[in-house]
C-alpha positions in Angstrom: 15.3 -8.5 -18.2 18.0 -6.5 -16.5 19.2 -3.0 -17.6 22.5 -4.3 -18.9 20.8 -7.0 -21.0 18.5 -4.3 -22.4 21.6 -2.3 -23.3 23.0 -5.3 -25.2 19.8 -5.5 -27.2 19.8 -1.7 -27.9 23.4 -1.9 -28.9 22.6 -4.6 -31.3 19.8 -2.5 -32.8 22.2 0.4 -33.2 24.3 -1.6 -35.6 21.4 -1.8 -38.0 20.1 1.7 -37.3 23.6 2.9 -38.3 23.1 1.2 -41.7 20.2 3.5 -42.7 22.3 6.5 -43.7 24.6 4.1 -45.6 21.7 2.8 -47.6 20.5 6.3 -48.3 24.0 7.3 -49.5 24.2 4.2 -51.6 20.8 5.0 -53.2 22.2 8.4 -54.2 25.6 7.1 -55.4 26.5 6.5 -59.1 23.4 5.7 -61.1 21.0 6.6 -58.4 20.0 3.2 -56.9 21.1 0.8 -54.3 23.0 -2.0 -55.9 21.8 -5.1 -54.1 23.8 -7.3 -56.5 27.2 -5.8 -55.4 26.5 -3.7 -52.3 30.1 -4.0 -50.9 31.5 -2.7 -54.1 29.1 0.2 -54.1 29.9 1.0 -50.4 33.6 1.1 -51.4 32.8 3.9 -53.8 31.1 6.1 -51.1 32.7 9.4 -50.2 32.0 12.2 -47.8 29.0 11.7 -45.6 28.3 8.2 -47.1 31.8 7.0 -46.3 31.5 8.4 -42.8 28.1 6.6 -42.4 29.7 3.4 -43.5 32.6 3.8 -41.1 30.2 4.5 -38.2 28.2 1.4 -39.2 31.3 -0.8 -39.3 32.6 0.5 -36.0 29.3 -0.4 -34.4 30.1 -4.0 -35.3 33.5 -3.7 -33.8 32.4 -2.1 -30.5 29.5 -4.5 -29.9 31.4 -7.7 -28.9 33.6 -6.1 -26.3 30.6 -4.5 -24.7 28.6 -7.7 -24.8 31.5 -9.6 -23.3 31.7 -7.1 -20.5 28.1 -7.3 -19.6 28.2 -11.1 -19.8 31.3 -11.3 -17.6 29.5 -9.2 -15.0 26.4 -11.4 -15.2 28.4 -14.7 -15.2 30.1 -13.6 -12.0 26.9 -12.5 -10.4 28.1 -8.9 -10.3 25.1 -6.6 -10.3 24.3 -3.2 -9.1 24.3 0.5 -9.9 27.9 0.4 -11.3 27.1 -2.3 -13.9 23.8 -0.5 -14.8 25.5 2.9 -15.2 28.4 1.5 -17.3 25.9 -0.3 -19.6 23.7 2.8 -20.0 26.7 5.1 -20.5 28.0 2.8 -23.2 24.7 3.0 -25.1 24.6 6.8 -24.8 28.2 7.0 -25.9 27.4 4.8 -29.0 24.4 7.0 -30.0 26.5 10.1 -29.6 29.3 8.4 -31.6 27.0 7.8 -34.5 25.8 11.4 -34.5 29.3 12.7 -34.2 30.5 10.5 -37.1 27.6 11.5 -39.3 28.1 15.2 -38.5 31.9 15.0 -39.1 32.7 16.0 -35.5 36.0 14.2 -35.5 37.5 15.0 -32.1 34.2 14.7 -30.3 33.7 11.3 -31.9 37.0 10.2 -30.6 36.1 11.3 -27.1 32.8 9.4 -27.0 34.4 6.4 -28.6 36.9 6.4 -25.7 34.1 6.7 -23.2 32.4 3.6 -24.7 35.6 1.7 -24.7 36.3 2.5 -21.1 32.7 1.4 -20.2 33.3 -2.0 -21.9 36.7 -2.5 -20.2 35.3 -1.4 -16.8 32.4 -3.8 -17.2 35.0 -6.6 -17.6 36.6 -5.5 -14.3 33.5 -5.2 -12.2 33.9 -8.7 -10.8 37.3 -7.6 -9.4 35.9 -4.3 -8.1 32.9 -5.8 -6.4 
């Protein structure tokens, strides 16, 4: 499997890794347990670190399709090479940093790494035109 495809897989895993702090915050919220009957309602009551963890988790869902499409566009047009690999790896690194920045409430740093990830996704879509 190619590096960009591995990066798609890792990015998909990051969506669910980002859920762990949300579940932890939910377990501490309210009456002290995870409400599996109404988890969305419980998530809506989260504040502080729990709310940031939920936002990071949801943003992971939002960022994934654009990145996956970029990788698949490069693959479908037979565009391979160091640029595609570097963009894919940089996206994954940016997404990991994004999660840590969100959890740590590093707001402007989070925005910077979000921008890096977005740029990687868009550039991946343009690699067929660049190559």
